[in-house]
C-alpha positions in Angstrom: -1.3 1.1 -23.2 0.6 2.1 -26.4 -0.8 5.9 -25.9 0.6 5.7 -22.3 3.7 4.3 -23.4 3.4 1.9 -20.5 5.8 -0.8 -20.2 4.2 -2.8 -17.8 0.5 -3.1 -16.3 -0.1 -4.3 -13.1 -3.9 -5.4 -12.2 -5.1 -5.4 -8.6 -7.7 -8.4 -7.9 -7.5 -10.0 -11.2 -6.6 -13.6 -9.9 -9.7 -15.3 -11.1 -9.8 -13.4 -14.2 -8.7 -16.5 -16.3 -9.1 -15.3 -19.7 -6.9 -12.4 -18.9 -3.3 -13.4 -20.2 -0.7 -12.6 -17.3 3.4 -13.1 -16.9 3.0 -13.2 -12.9 0.5 -13.8 -10.2 1.0 -12.5 -6.7 -1.4 -14.0 -4.2 -1.9 -11.7 -1.0 -2.6 -13.9 1.8 -4.1 -11.8 4.9 -2.7 -13.7 8.2 -5.5 -12.4 9.9 -8.0 -14.2 8.3 -6.0 -16.3 5.7 -8.1 -19.1 3.9 -11.5 -16.8 3.8 -13.3 -19.6 6.7 -12.4 -22.3 4.1 -15.5 -21.8 2.1 -16.5 -19.8 -1.3 -18.8 -17.4 -1.0 -21.6 -17.1 0.1 -20.5 -19.4 3.2 -17.2 -18.4 3.2 -15.2 -15.3 1.7 -13.2 -17.6 -0.9 -13.8 -16.9 -4.6 -12.9 -20.4 -5.4 -11.4 -23.4 -4.2 -8.0 -23.2 -2.1 -6.7 -25.5 -4.8 -6.8 -22.4 -7.1 -3.7 -20.9 -5.1 -1.4 -23.7 -7.2 -1.6 -21.1 -10.2 0.2 -18.3 -8.1 3.9 -17.5 -8.5 4.2 -15.8 -5.0 2.8 -15.7 -2.1 2.8 -12.7 -0.2 1.7 -12.4 3.5 0.4 -9.2 5.2 -0.3 -8.5 8.8 2.5 -10.4 10.1 3.0 -8.5 12.9 -0.4 -8.8 14.2 -0.4 -12.6 14.6 2.0 -14.7 16.5 5.0 -16.5 15.0 3.2 -19.6 15.6 0.1 -18.8 14.0 2.2 -17.2 11.0 4.1 -20.4 10.5 0.5 -22.4 10.7 -0.4 -20.2 7.7 2.6 -21.4 5.9 2.5 -24.9 6.3 -1.0 -24.5 4.9 0.1 -23.0 1.6 3.0 -25.8 1.4 0.2 -28.1 1.7 -1.6 -26.7 -1.0 0.8 -25.2 -3.4 4.5 -26.6 -2.2 6.8 -24.7 -4.4 5.4 -21.0 -4.5 7.7 -19.0 -2.5 6.5 -17.1 0.2 7.3 -13.8 1.5 6.1 -11.5 4.2 4.9 -8.0 4.9 3.4 -5.7 7.3 1.1 -2.4 7.0 3.1 0.5 8.8 1.7 3.6 9.9 3.8 6.5 8.6 1.9 9.6 9.3 -1.3 11.6 10.2 -3.0 13.9 7.6 -5.5 16.5 9.5 -8.9 16.4 6.9 -9.2 20.0 7.3 -6.0 21.5 6.0 -4.0 18.5 4.8 -1.4 19.0 7.5 0.7 16.0 8.2 2.5 14.8 11.7 3.9 11.8 13.2 2.1 9.0 14.6 3.6 9.2 18.0 0.9 12.0 18.5 -1.5 9.1 18.9 -0.1 7.8 22.0 -2.5 8.0 24.8 -5.0 10.1 23.0 -8.7 9.4 23.2 -9.8 8.4 19.8 -13.3 7.2 17.8 -12.4 5.6 14.7 -14.7 4.0 11.8 -14.1 2.4 8.8 -15.5 0.5 5.7 -12.5 -2.2 4.3 -12.0 -5.4 3.8 -10.0 -6.2 7.5 -11.5 -3.6 10.0 -9.4 -5.8 12.7 -5.9 -4.6 11.0 -6.8 -1.1 11.5 -7.9 -1.4 15.0 -4.9 -3.3 15.9 -2.7 -0.8 14.2 -4.4 2.4 16.5 -3.9 0.1 19.4 -0.1 -0.5 18.5 0.3 3.5 18.3 -1.2 4.0 22.2 -4.3 5.0 21.1 -7.2 4.8 23.6 -10.3 3.5 21.5 -13.5 5.5 23.0 -15.5 4.1 20.0 -14.9 1.8 16.9 -17.5 1.1 14.1 -17.1 -1.3 11.4 -18.9 -1.1 8.1 -18.9 -3.9 5.3 -16.1 -3.4 3.1 -17.1 -0.7 -0.2 -20.0 0.5 2.1 -21.5 3.8 0.7 -21.7 6.2 3.8 -25.2 7.7 3.4 -26.0 11.3 5.1 -27.7 9.3 8.0 -24.5 7.2 8.7 -22.2 10.6 9.2 -25.0 12.1 11.2 -25.2 8.8 14.0 -21.5 8.7 13.7 -20.8 12.4 14.3 -23.0 12.3 17.1 -21.8 9.2 18.5 -18.3 10.7 18.3 -19.2 14.3 20.1 -20.7 11.8 23.2 -17.5 10.1 23.3 -15.6 13.6 23.5 -12.5 11.8 21.7 -9.1 14.0 21.0 -9.8 12.9 17.5 -11.8 11.1 14.8 -9.5 8.7 12.6 -10.2 7.0 9.6 -8.3 5.0 6.9 -7.1 6.2 3.5 -9.8 4.5 1.5 -12.6 6.0 4.0 -10.9 9.3 3.3 -11.3 9.1 -0.5 -15.0 8.0 0.2 -16.2 10.5 2.7 -14.7 13.8 0.4 -16.1 16.9 1.2 -18.7 15.3 3.9 -15.5 15.8 6.2 -16.6 19.4 6.4 -19.7 18.6 8.4 -17.5 17.2 11.4 -17.3 19.0 14.7 -14.3 17.2 15.6 -10.8 16.8 14.2 -10.7 13.9 11.8 -7.3 12.6 10.8 -6.5 9.9 8.0 -3.9 7.5 9.0 -1.5 6.7 6.2 0.2 3.3 5.6 2.6 1.7 3.7 3.3 -2.0 2.8 6.9 -2.9 4.4 8.3 -6.2 2.9 10.0 -8.0 6.2 11.3 -11.1 4.7 11.9 -12.4 1.4 12.4 -8.9 -0.5 15.2 -10.7 -2.6 12.9 -13.2 -3.6 10.2 -10.5 -5.3 12.9 -8.8 -6.6 14.6 -11.8 -8.8 10.6 -12.9 -9.8 10.2 -9.3 -10.9 13.7 -9.0 -12.7 12.9 -12.4 -14.2 9.7 -11.2 -16.0 10.7 -7.5 -16.5 14.1 -8.1 -17.9 
């Protein structure tokens, strides 16, 4: 840190690292599956009981545009029951552009409207990726989910490529995370492969986030 002259450190996925001294905990709550089936691993997805959320300084709800207002309020009410005074802000994952794997050419997401798409992913929330494609008007002719952090094997890619060819899509679409994993393996594909790039956009409570950050950084 001193060598890089950093002024702050941002750590992903460190909430359960209890020995680590920190100034602020921002906990992301995926509204599509907010409470990990209510159980800790391996029965559910939680790494600790929900009462641990009381250590949070701020809750950031994600994918709030992919659920109903009623479900969103149910999530907020539950967070209030667990950690009454912790502020809640809201966000969406906004599709911003498509990038062609072959030459990194970038173009607008409106291209997907009415196009036949074969998609696959190995991310924590594949449902969100699917909903994003559908919201852009893509016609899904194939969609495959792999476990988060899955390492694609040559056999996986051979099978996916074969299924994609049979489906005759206009393009194969993957996530940014999968684009990094696949690397040079994308050269084997006989169909155009596109990466859907996303941005996190705060839709409610940005002033709360800025105030909290200012308190810690200034």
